[in-house]
C-alpha positions as CSV (number, residue, x, y, z in Angstrom):
1,M,0.0,0.0,0.0
2,T,1.1,3.6,-0.6
3,K,0.8,6.7,1.5
4,K,-2.3,8.8,0.8
5,S,-4.4,11.6,2.2
6,L,-8.0,11.3,3.4
7,V,-9.6,14.7,2.7
8,S,-13.1,13.6,1.6
9,I,-15.3,10.5,2.1
10,D,-16.0,10.4,-1.6
11,Q,-12.4,9.2,-2.0
12,C,-13.4,5.9,-0.4
13,S,-15.0,3.1,-2.4
14,K,-17.3,0.7,-0.8
15,E,-14.4,-1.8,-0.5
16,D,-12.2,0.9,1.1
17,I,-15.0,1.6,3.7
18,L,-15.5,-2.0,4.5
19,R,-11.7,-2.6,4.8
20,I,-11.3,0.3,7.3
21,L,-14.3,-0.9,9.3
22,R,-12.9,-4.4,9.5
23,N,-9.6,-3.0,10.7
24,A,-11.4,-0.8,13.3
25,E,-13.1,-4.0,14.6
26,S,-9.7,-5.5,15.0
27,F,-8.4,-2.5,16.9
28,E,-11.4,-2.7,19.2
29,E,-10.3,-6.2,20.1
30,N,-6.7,-5.0,20.7
31,P,-6.1,-1.2,20.5
32,N,-2.5,-1.3,21.8
33,R,-0.1,-2.1,19.0
34,K,3.4,-0.8,18.1
35,L,2.6,-0.1,14.4
36,M,3.6,3.5,14.5
37,E,6.8,3.2,16.6
38,G,9.3,5.8,15.4
39,K,6.6,7.9,13.6
40,I,5.2,11.3,14.5
41,A,1.8,12.7,13.9
42,A,1.1,16.5,13.8
43,T,-2.4,17.6,14.9
44,L,-3.1,21.1,13.6
45,F,-6.4,22.3,15.0
46,F,-7.3,25.8,13.7
47,E,-10.8,25.3,15.1
48,P,-11.7,24.0,18.6
49,S,-12.1,20.3,19.1
50,T,-12.3,17.8,22.0
51,R,-13.3,14.4,20.7
52,T,-11.7,14.5,17.3
53,R,-8.4,15.8,18.5
54,L,-8.1,13.7,21.6
55,S,-9.2,10.5,19.8
56,F,-6.7,11.0,17.0
57,E,-3.9,11.7,19.6
58,T,-4.9,8.7,21.7
59,A,-5.1,6.5,18.6
60,F,-1.5,7.5,17.6
61,N,-0.2,7.0,21.1
62,R,-1.9,3.6,21.4
63,L,-0.2,2.7,18.1
64,G,3.2,3.5,19.6
65,G,3.8,6.8,17.9
66,K,4.3,10.4,19.2
67,V,2.2,13.5,18.7
68,V,3.1,17.2,18.2
69,G,0.9,20.1,17.2
70,F,-1.5,22.7,18.5
71,S,-5.1,22.9,19.6
72,D,-5.3,26.7,19.5
73,A,-4.3,28.5,16.3
74,S,-3.5,31.6,18.3
75,T,-0.5,29.8,19.7
76,S,0.8,29.1,16.2
77,S,2.6,31.3,13.6
78,S,-0.7,31.7,11.7
79,S,-1.6,34.3,14.3
80,K,1.4,36.3,13.0
81,G,0.1,36.0,9.4
82,E,1.8,32.9,8.2
83,T,-0.1,31.3,5.3
84,L,-1.6,27.9,5.5
85,K,0.8,26.8,2.8
86,D,3.9,27.8,4.8
87,T,2.5,26.2,7.9
88,I,1.9,22.9,6.1
89,L,5.3,22.9,4.5
90,M,7.0,23.6,7.8
91,V,5.2,21.0,9.7
92,S,5.8,18.5,6.9
93,N,9.5,18.7,7.9
94,Y,8.7,17.2,11.3
95,A,5.8,14.7,10.9
96,D,4.9,11.5,9.0
97,V,1.2,12.4,8.9
98,I,-0.8,15.6,9.5
99,V,-4.3,15.7,11.1
100,M,-5.9,19.0,10.4
101,R,-9.1,20.8,11.3
102,H,-9.7,24.2,9.6
103,F,-12.5,26.7,9.4
104,L,-12.1,27.1,5.6
105,E,-13.9,24.7,3.2
106,G,-11.3,23.0,1.0
107,A,-8.4,23.7,3.3
108,A,-7.6,20.0,3.8
109,R,-7.6,19.4,0.0
110,Y,-5.3,22.4,-0.5
111,A,-3.0,21.1,2.2
112,S,-2.8,17.7,0.5
113,E,-1.8,19.4,-2.8
114,V,1.2,21.3,-1.3
115,T,2.8,18.5,0.6
116,G,3.7,14.8,0.1
117,V,2.9,14.1,3.8
118,P,-0.5,12.4,4.1
119,I,-3.2,14.8,5.3
120,I,-6.2,13.6,7.3
121,N,-9.1,16.0,7.2
122,A,-10.5,16.4,10.7
123,G,-13.2,18.8,9.5
124,D,-13.0,21.8,7.0
125,G,-15.7,24.4,7.6
126,A,-19.2,23.1,6.7
127,N,-17.7,20.8,4.1
128,Q,-16.4,17.4,5.1
129,H,-15.5,15.3,8.1
130,P,-14.5,11.9,6.7
131,S,-13.1,10.3,9.9
132,Q,-16.4,11.1,11.7
133,T,-18.3,9.5,8.8
134,L,-16.2,6.3,9.1
135,L,-16.8,6.1,12.9
136,D,-20.5,6.8,12.3
137,L,-20.6,3.9,9.8
138,Y,-18.7,1.7,12.2
139,S,-21.3,2.6,14.9
140,I,-24.2,2.0,12.6
141,R,-22.9,-1.4,11.5
142,K,-22.1,-2.4,15.1
143,T,-25.6,-1.5,16.4
144,Q,-27.7,-2.7,13.4
145,G,-25.6,-5.7,12.3
146,K,-25.5,-4.3,8.8
147,L,-25.2,-1.1,6.7
148,D,-27.7,-1.9,3.9
149,D,-31.3,-0.9,3.6
150,L,-31.5,1.3,6.7
151,T,-33.7,4.4,7.4
152,I,-31.7,7.3,8.8
153,T,-33.3,10.4,10.1
154,M,-31.0,13.5,10.3
155,V,-32.2,16.3,12.6
156,G,-31.1,19.9,13.2
157,D,-28.5,21.8,11.4
158,L,-28.4,20.2,8.0
159,K,-27.2,23.3,6.2
160,Y,-23.8,23.7,7.9
161,G,-23.5,20.2,9.4
162,R,-20.4,18.7,7.7
163,T,-21.0,15.4,9.5
164,V,-24.4,14.9,7.8
165,H,-23.1,15.9,4.4
166,S,-20.3,13.3,4.7
167,L,-22.6,10.6,6.1
168,I,-24.9,10.9,3.0
169,V,-21.9,10.1,0.8
170,G,-20.6,7.3,3.0
171,M,-24.0,5.7,3.2
172,S,-24.7,6.0,-0.6
173,H,-23.1,2.6,-1.2
174,F,-25.7,0.8,1.0
175,N,-29.2,1.8,-0.3
176,P,-30.3,4.1,2.6
177,T,-33.6,6.0,3.0
178,F,-33.2,9.4,4.6
179,H,-35.5,11.7,6.4
180,F,-34.1,15.3,6.6
181,V,-35.7,17.3,9.5
182,A,-34.7,20.9,9.7
183,P,-36.2,24.4,9.8
184,K,-36.2,26.2,6.5
185,E,-33.1,28.3,7.5
186,L,-31.1,25.1,8.1
187,R,-32.5,22.7,5.5
188,M,-30.2,20.3,3.6
189,P,-28.4,22.1,0.8
190,Q,-29.3,21.5,-2.9
191,E,-25.9,19.9,-3.5
192,Q,-26.6,17.1,-1.1
193,K,-30.1,16.6,-2.4
194,H,-28.8,16.5,-6.0
195,F,-26.3,13.9,-4.9
196,C,-29.2,11.7,-3.5
197,E,-31.1,12.1,-6.7
198,K,-28.1,11.2,-8.8
199,H,-27.5,8.0,-6.8
200,N,-31.2,7.1,-6.6
201,I,-31.2,7.6,-2.8
202,K,-34.7,8.1,-1.3
203,Y,-35.2,11.1,0.9
204,T,-38.0,13.1,2.4
205,E,-37.8,16.6,3.9
206,H,-39.7,17.7,7.0
207,S,-39.9,20.8,9.1
208,D,-41.6,19.1,12.1
209,F,-39.8,16.6,14.3
210,T,-42.5,14.1,15.2
211,E,-42.8,10.7,16.9
212,E,-44.3,9.4,13.6
213,I,-40.9,10.1,11.9
214,I,-38.9,8.7,14.8
215,N,-41.0,5.5,14.7
216,Q,-40.0,4.8,11.1
217,T,-36.3,5.2,11.9
218,D,-33.4,2.8,12.5
219,I,-30.7,5.5,13.1
220,L,-31.7,8.9,14.6
221,Y,-28.8,11.3,13.9
222,M,-29.2,14.4,16.0
223,T,-27.0,17.5,15.4
224,R,-26.6,20.8,17.2
225,V,-27.3,24.2,15.7
226,Q,-23.8,25.5,15.2
227,R,-23.5,29.0,16.6
228,E,-20.1,29.5,15.0
229,R,-21.5,29.2,11.5
230,F,-23.9,32.1,11.9
231,T,-23.0,35.7,11.0
232,D,-26.3,37.0,12.4
233,P,-26.7,36.1,16.1
234,V,-30.5,36.9,15.9
235,E,-30.9,34.2,13.3
236,Y,-29.1,31.7,15.6
237,E,-31.3,32.6,18.5
238,Q,-34.4,31.9,16.4
239,V,-33.4,28.3,15.6
240,K,-31.1,27.1,18.3
241,N,-33.7,25.2,20.3
242,V,-36.1,24.3,17.5
243,Y,-35.8,20.5,18.0
244,I,-35.3,18.8,21.3
245,L,-35.4,15.0,21.6
246,R,-37.0,13.9,24.9
247,N,-37.2,10.4,26.3
248,N,-41.0,10.2,26.1
249,M,-40.7,10.7,22.3
250,L,-39.0,7.2,22.0
251,T,-41.9,5.2,23.6
252,N,-43.0,3.5,20.4
253,S,-39.8,3.6,18.4
254,R,-38.2,0.5,16.9
255,D,-36.3,-1.9,19.2
256,N,-33.2,-1.5,17.0
257,L,-33.3,2.3,17.0
258,R,-30.1,3.9,18.1
259,I,-29.5,7.6,18.6
260,L,-26.3,9.1,17.3
261,H,-24.8,12.6,17.7
262,P,-21.4,13.8,16.6
263,L,-21.2,15.9,19.8
264,P,-20.9,18.3,21.5
265,R,-24.6,18.6,22.3
266,V,-26.2,21.7,23.6
267,N,-30.0,21.4,24.1
268,E,-31.0,19.1,21.3
269,I,-31.0,15.9,23.3
270,A,-32.5,16.1,26.8
271,Y,-30.5,14.5,29.6
272,D,-33.4,12.1,30.3
273,V,-32.5,10.3,27.1
274,D,-29.0,9.4,28.4
275,D,-30.3,6.4,30.4
276,N,-32.3,5.0,27.5
277,P,-30.6,1.9,26.0
278,K,-31.3,3.4,22.6
279,A,-28.9,6.3,23.3
280,Y,-25.6,5.5,21.7
281,Y,-23.7,8.8,21.3
282,I,-21.2,8.2,24.1
283,Q,-20.3,4.7,22.7
284,Q,-20.2,6.3,19.2
285,A,-17.5,8.7,20.4
286,H,-15.6,5.7,21.9
287,N,-15.7,4.0,18.5
288,G,-13.8,7.0,17.1
289,L,-10.6,5.7,18.7
290,F,-10.7,2.3,16.9
291,T,-11.8,3.9,13.6
292,R,-9.1,6.5,13.7
293,E,-6.4,3.9,14.5
294,A,-7.6,2.1,11.3
295,I,-7.6,5.4,9.3
296,I,-4.0,6.3,10.4
297,C,-2.7,2.9,9.3
298,D,-4.6,3.1,6.0
299,V,-3.2,6.5,5.0
300,L,0.3,5.5,6.0
301,G,0.0,2.2,4.1
302,V,0.6,0.1,7.2
303,E,-0.7,-3.5,6.9
304,I,-2.7,-4.7,10.0
């Protein structure tokens, strides 16, 4: 295998996805391996992150490597005006792989074009979040026993939510049916709906979040309304609490229903849901460790 970047989930064929998920399953059985001994990962987070950054760093440490980088761009030379190109070229001198989150859409692809060091996109603006998609797919397969022919309901910020945009692409290989639940200000962009139409993926749009929709669902994918994507704070205040999942809304839901959320949550999942066995968002975040171990090995061409 050769070294390669992972900047978008559409780089991954169905076979690529299934290979990474199989390897993630292997890492869940045994996460501590010395496959990265002598290698260094750089984590460059120009936007805040908890789960993604810590799970990538933990994954690399569990694989026997070392981690350098920053979690606050204000502590880097970008605060002095250094360009992204120069930052990437400098860091490429020190690291074997770069994990990067950036607020600009397309930043990860640009970084992959200016360096030969593999780039893993840990989120670029409202565009893509491929490692989240792969851990979501791992979580879906683990809870449902399959990926094919599932009904997935996405709720909340579907306009700016890079996780839902990526998940549509990732699931496109497995004949999904989607329900998109969002206020008109945050509805799924035309680009993603055109993708569904091009790939004969069934979807329905809703503005109301009802138990009737929940009861048709295998995977309920909740998202927060992202304050940082709004230029108008008044618009954010109008939509921030528009949908809240409460435990009593799950009474007649399917036995196999599982609730996912890329986290962090704000108010969109009430705390009374946490004790429901259908709540899976904490385990979902845990699955990120094993999936990201598999991704690191994949981009660096390390056989497992």
